[in-house]
C-alpha positions, 0 to 999 in steps of 0.5 A: 331197128326201124319202127315200121319194121314188123312181123305178122303172127305165125301162119296156121297151119304150117307143115314141114320143119318151119313156121311161116310168117311175113315181114313188113317194112313200110310198103315192103312185104316178104315171106319169112320162116323160122325153123322148128329147131330155132323155136325149140331153142327159144322154148328151152325144152318146153312142150308148148306148141310152136305157135305159142313159142312163136308168139311168146318170143315174137320180139326176139324173132322180129329182131333176128328177122330184121338183122337177116333182112338188112344183111340180105336185102335182095333175098326173096325169103327171110329164113331164120335158123337157130344160128340166127338167135 
């Protein structure tokens, strides 16, 4: 993974069945989201808020977002589900 690839913190508030964030690859910025189901998988049944789970597992989410970004470079949105983790 390139060192210039990063993800932002989760956007608050996020409505719906996902949490929004952004990916940055050098000068390129794309919107991204991760499903709340994926966050539940990462949280392993904890009762922590989704935002806290996101921040706690940010590196794992970054890795999954990078794989999805590289596999689908023309996508306007990087969308992560539990299958991506």
